[in-house]
C-alpha distance (Angstrom), angle and dihedral (degrees) to the residues before:
residue distance angle dihedral
M1 . . .
T2 3.76 . .
T3 3.77 127.8 .
V4 3.75 124.1 -157.4
P5 3.80 117.5 -158.6
T6 3.77 116.5 -123.9
P7 3.79 111.4 -142.4
G8 3.79 111.3 -119.1
L9 3.82 95.7 9.7
A10 3.82 94.5 118.4
E11 3.79 90.7 49.2
E12 3.81 89.6 49.1
Y13 3.82 91.0 53.3
I14 3.80 90.9 47.9
E15 3.80 91.6 50.6
E16 3.82 91.3 48.0
R17 3.81 90.5 51.4
E18 3.80 92.4 47.4
Q19 3.82 91.3 48.9
Y20 3.82 90.1 48.9
L21 3.81 90.3 52.2
R22 3.81 92.4 45.8
D23 3.81 89.8 51.8
M24 3.79 91.7 47.0
K25 3.80 92.0 50.2
A26 3.80 91.6 46.8
G27 3.81 88.8 56.7
M28 3.80 93.6 51.9
S29 3.78 127.2 90.3
G30 3.79 120.4 -124.5
E31 3.80 88.4 -107.1
E32 3.82 91.6 53.8
I33 3.81 91.0 49.7
E34 3.81 92.0 50.0
E35 3.81 90.4 48.0
L36 3.80 91.2 50.8
I37 3.81 90.7 49.5
A38 3.82 90.9 50.1
E39 3.82 92.1 48.5
T40 3.79 90.4 48.6
D41 3.81 91.2 50.0
E42 3.82 90.4 49.9
F43 3.79 90.8 49.2
N44 3.80 92.3 48.8
E45 3.81 90.7 50.9
W46 3.82 90.8 49.9
N47 3.80 91.5 45.3
A48 3.81 91.4 51.7
L49 3.81 91.7 59.6
H50 3.74 112.5 105.8
D51 3.77 94.1 -135.9
S52 3.75 112.9 150.4
N53 3.73 136.0 -165.1
N54 3.78 92.4 -152.4
D55 3.81 90.8 111.5
F56 3.79 91.5 86.8
V57 3.78 101.2 41.5
I58 3.79 111.3 144.8
D59 3.77 116.9 -126.8
P60 3.82 106.3 -120.4
S61 3.80 89.9 -133.3
Q62 3.83 87.8 65.2
I63 3.80 93.2 58.7
A64 3.78 114.5 95.4
D65 3.77 118.6 -127.5
A66 3.78 114.6 -100.1
E67 3.77 116.4 -102.3
V68 3.78 116.1 -114.2
Y69 3.80 109.1 -106.4
D70 3.77 112.2 -143.8
D71 3.81 103.5 155.1
Y72 3.79 94.9 112.1
E73 3.76 139.3 98.9
L74 3.77 121.2 -126.9
S75 3.78 120.3 -149.7
E76 3.77 137.0 161.0
E77 3.78 129.8 -149.2
E78 3.78 127.0 176.1
G79 3.79 91.1 -15.1
I80 3.80 94.1 -50.5
T81 3.80 118.8 118.8
F82 3.82 116.3 -142.5
Y83 3.80 126.0 -162.8
T84 3.80 110.8 -163.5
A85 3.81 123.1 -173.1
P86 3.79 132.0 177.3
A87 3.79 115.6 -101.1
């Protein structure tokens, strides 16, 4: 697969997003805007906390090795290898 950059495409996406947000804001009441700002501030405060979930990290030595899966059929057609397994 090959991708070819399109000049100005990123800028076009950015402008579309900004226009979408401008339109959304224009359709909101002052109260809705203030509520959104307050919710965003609350989220940012929560997000800034350095809470961690590292207190339940599993020691890798406690994890069992994976079983080898061999319930599949191997076939080849026109140079393509197929692995087929029952559902």
